[in-house]
N, C-alpha and C positions, 0 to 999 in steps of 0.2 A: 919653808912651813913658817910661818907667823906666831910668834908664842908671845907676843908682848900684854897683851891684856886676857887674865883669866887662862894660864896655859894648862889647866890640869881638863878645863873642860871644855876649850876650844878642843886641846890637842883629841881628849876622848870623841868630840862629837866629827873631827877630820878622822880620826881614824872608819868611825862608823859610815862615813859618807864614801871615806877610801875603799872599801874595803865592799859597801855594798856596788862600790861603781864598778872594783874587780870583780866581782862574783855576785852576782845578782841572786844565782840560785845559793841554796843554802848548803848546796852539796854536788858536786859533779854526778854523775848518771853512775851508777854503781855495775853498770853495763860495758861503761869503758876503762876496764883494769889500768888500763895503757894508749893514752892518746896519740894521735903521733905530734899534736902542736894544744898546749894547752890554754883556752879560750878562757 
């Protein structure tokens, strides 16, 4: 994590981008209460 310039702003943007990449959907399908592997 590079937090040399504007740590708050950068961290915030990095977190948003990170979560967007990790979970592109707002929430997992409710029809899958327990998936064999979390995507």
